[in-house]
VEXZAVEX-660034 format. One record per residue (C-alpha): x, y, z; residue in one letter; residue number from 0. Coordinates in steps of 0.25 Angstrom, whole numbers, plus 5000, padded with zeros to 4 digits. Layout:
BEGIN
  east  north    up  aa    i
     X      Y     Z   A  NUM
...
//
This chain:
BEGIN
  east  north    up  aa    i
  5498   5396  5474   X    0
  5496   5409  5481   X    1
  5509   5415  5487   X    2
  5510   5418  5502   X    3
  5505   5432  5505   X    4
  5513   5442  5513   X    5
  5506   5445  5526   X    6
  5502   5459  5520   X    7
  5496   5453  5507   X    8
  5489   5442  5515   X    9
  5483   5452  5524   X   10
  5478   5461  5513   X   11
  5472   5448  5506   X   12
  5465   5444  5519   X   13
  5458   5458  5519   X   14
  5455   5458  5505   X   15
  5448   5444  5507   X   16
  5438   5451  5515   X   17
  5436   5463  5507   X   18
  5423   5463  5499   X   19
  5417   5453  5509   X   20
  5416   5461  5521   X   21
  5404   5458  5530   X   22
  5403   5473  5533   X   23
  5398   5475  5519   X   24
  5387   5465  5519   X   25
  5372   5469  5518   X   26
  5369   5466  5533   X   27
  5381   5474  5538   X   28
  5378   5486  5528   X   29
  5364   5486  5533   X   30
  5369   5486  5547   X   31
  5378   5498  5545   X   32
  5368   5506  5537   X   33
  5358   5505  5549   X   34
  5348   5497  5542   X   35
  5346   5485  5551   X   36
  5337   5483  5562   X   37
  5339   5476  5576   X   38
  5333   5463  5571   X   39
  5343   5462  5560   X   40
  5354   5464  5570   X   41
  5347   5453  5578   X   42
  5348   5443  5566   X   43
  5363   5447  5564   X   44
  5366   5444  5579   X   45
  5359   5430  5577   X   46
  5368   5427  5566   X   47
  5381   5433  5570   X   48
  5381   5426  5583   X   49
  5382   5413  5576   X   50
  5394   5418  5567   X   51
  5402   5425  5579   X   52
  5397   5417  5590   X   53
  5405   5405  5587   X   54
  5418   5413  5583   X   55
  5425   5408  5595   X   56
  5422   5394  5591   X   57
  5428   5397  5577   X   58
  5440   5403  5583   X   59
  5442   5391  5592   X   60
  5442   5382  5580   X   61
  5453   5390  5574   X   62
  5461   5390  5587   X   63
  5460   5375  5588   X   64
  5466   5375  5573   X   65
  5477   5385  5576   X   66
  5491   5378  5579   X   67
  5498   5381  5592   X   68
  5509   5387  5584   X   69
  5500   5399  5581   X   70
  5497   5404  5595   X   71
  5494   5418  5591   X   72
  5483   5413  5582   X   73
  5478   5404  5593   X   74
  5478   5416  5604   X   75
  5471   5425  5594   X   76
  5460   5415  5592   X   77
  5459   5412  5607   X   78
  5458   5427  5610   X   79
  5447   5429  5600   X   80
  5439   5417  5606   X   81
  5441   5423  5619   X   82
  5436   5436  5615   X   83
  5423   5430  5608   X   84
  5419   5422  5620   X   85
  5426   5425  5633   X   86
  5429   5440  5633   X   87
  5421   5450  5641   X   88
  5408   5446  5634   X   89
  5406   5435  5624   X   90
  5405   5442  5610   X   91
  5392   5434  5607   X   92
  5385   5439  5619   X   93
  5388   5453  5614   X   94
  5382   5449  5601   X   95
  5369   5443  5608   X   96
  5368   5456  5616   X   97
  5367   5464  5602   X   98
  5357   5453  5597   X   99
  5348   5455  5609   X  100
  5347   5470  5607   X  101
  5343   5467  5593   X  102
  5331   5459  5597   X  103
  5336   5445  5597   X  104
  5339   5435  5608   X  105
  5352   5428  5613   X  106
  5344   5415  5610   X  107
  5341   5419  5595   X  108
  5356   5424  5593   X  109
  5362   5410  5598   X  110
  5352   5402  5591   X  111
  5359   5397  5578   X  112
  5346   5395  5571   X  113
  5345   5411  5569   X  114
  5357   5412  5561   X  115
  5356   5412  5546   X  116
  5362   5402  5536   X  117
  5374   5411  5532   X  118
  5378   5413  5546   X  119
  5378   5398  5548   X  120
  5387   5397  5536   X  121
  5397   5407  5542   X  122
  5397   5401  5556   X  123
  5400   5387  5549   X  124
  5411   5393  5540   X  125
  5418   5399  5553   X  126
  5417   5385  5560   X  127
  5423   5378  5547   X  128
  5434   5388  5545   X  129
  5438   5388  5560   X  130
  5438   5373  5561   X  131
  5444   5369  5547   X  132
  5453   5379  5542   X  133
  5468   5383  5546   X  134
  5468   5392  5558   X  135
  5473   5404  5549   X  136
  5463   5402  5539   X  137
  5452   5401  5550   X  138
  5458   5414  5556   X  139
  5457   5421  5542   X  140
  5443   5416  5540   X  141
  5437   5419  5554   X  142
  5445   5431  5559   X  143
  5449   5438  5546   X  144
  5438   5435  5537   X  145
  5427   5436  5547   X  146
  5431   5443  5561   X  147
  5440   5454  5555   X  148
  5428   5460  5548   X  149
  5420   5462  5561   X  150
  5426   5476  5564   X  151
  5423   5481  5550   X  152
  5409   5476  5551   X  153
  5405   5481  5565   X  154
  5412   5494  5564   X  155
  5402   5496  5553   X  156
  5390   5491  5561   X  157
  5392   5496  5575   X  158
  5390   5511  5572   X  159
  5376   5509  5566   X  160
  5373   5499  5578   X  161
  5375   5511  5588   X  162
  5370   5523  5579   X  163
  5359   5517  5570   X  164
  5354   5505  5577   X  165
  5355   5511  5592   X  166
  5363   5500  5599   X  167
  5371   5503  5611   X  168
  5385   5500  5614   X  169
  5382   5488  5622   X  170
  5373   5482  5612   X  171
  5384   5483  5601   X  172
  5396   5478  5609   X  173
  5397   5466  5601   X  174
  5401   5475  5588   X  175
  5410   5484  5596   X  176
  5418   5473  5602   X  177
  5420   5466  5589   X  178
  5425   5478  5581   X  179
  5436   5479  5591   X  180
  5439   5464  5593   X  181
  5438   5459  5579   X  182
  5448   5470  5574   X  183
  5458   5463  5583   X  184
  5454   5449  5579   X  185
  5454   5452  5564   X  186
  5468   5458  5565   X  187
  5473   5446  5573   X  188
  5466   5436  5563   X  189
  5473   5443  5552   X  190
  5487   5442  5558   X  191
  5485   5427  5561   X  192
  5481   5424  5547   X  193
  5492   5433  5542   X  194
  5503   5425  5551   X  195
  5496   5411  5549   X  196
  5493   5411  5534   X  197
  5508   5407  5530   X  198
  5505   5400  5517   X  199
  5498   5404  5504   X  200
  5488   5394  5506   X  201
  5484   5398  5520   X  202
  5484   5413  5515   X  203
  5474   5410  5504   X  204
  5466   5401  5513   X  205
  5465   5413  5523   X  206
  5461   5422  5512   X  207
  5450   5413  5507   X  208
  5444   5411  5520   X  209
  5444   5426  5523   X  210
  5436   5428  5511   X  211
  5427   5417  5514   X  212
  5425   5422  5528   X  213
  5422   5437  5523   X  214
  5412   5431  5513   X  215
  5406   5423  5525   X  216
  5404   5435  5533   X  217
  5399   5443  5522   X  218
  5389   5432  5518   X  219
  5384   5431  5533   X  220
  5382   5446  5534   X  221
  5375   5447  5521   X  222
  5366   5435  5525   X  223
  5362   5443  5538   X  224
  5356   5454  5529   X  225
  5349   5444  5519   X  226
  5343   5436  5530   X  227
  5339   5447  5540   X  228
  5339   5461  5534   X  229
  5336   5459  5519   X  230
  5321   5457  5522   X  231
  5320   5471  5529   X  232
  5330   5479  5520   X  233
  5331   5472  5507   X  234
  5342   5463  5501   X  235
  5355   5469  5497   X  236
  5367   5463  5489   X  237
  5377   5462  5500   X  238
//
């Protein structure tokens, strides 16, 4: 049986669980950063991404319901995250739809679940499963550390070409700018909740497993976007 890791060693292990599986290195992300995509590709991305991030407050609500009252800091974080997704100045999905419409698709197409591919369906279903069935610390590790904490790294790599190469203005790419800032905060709070709450070797190992799986799920989702919508135009690549 594994020993209980110190918080410093556990933090390093959580970060290592993502390394080599970062969605920012997947083929769709790389083509985006390299300026090779067209607006039609961004439209397909938005039609899929909506169904992954659109229910994020639902995922967090399920985790919130499974979090004991004795862990009020964790409940407060989850509630604040849900508020920011749905009730702050503007709903995050509305910003995503604004970007999608500029790329040539419609609100109706974005919201229609028949327009997401099978891998996106799998990612969404996995998020619901983890949120509803796993210990709140494990679910936080999976959803916040494994998935959400990657967002600033991904979008920092992509927002510059959106401005300089693809010609979007600041209003059109507000979705990305907002998440670079907010998800840095959310990611770090998620780490702290996991570091505090995973207080047995078994919980630590379960968290590490689900961070690895979460990173693999997001990488596979991002790669599938390239394979489904871009490969026909640019050719297939390994990652």
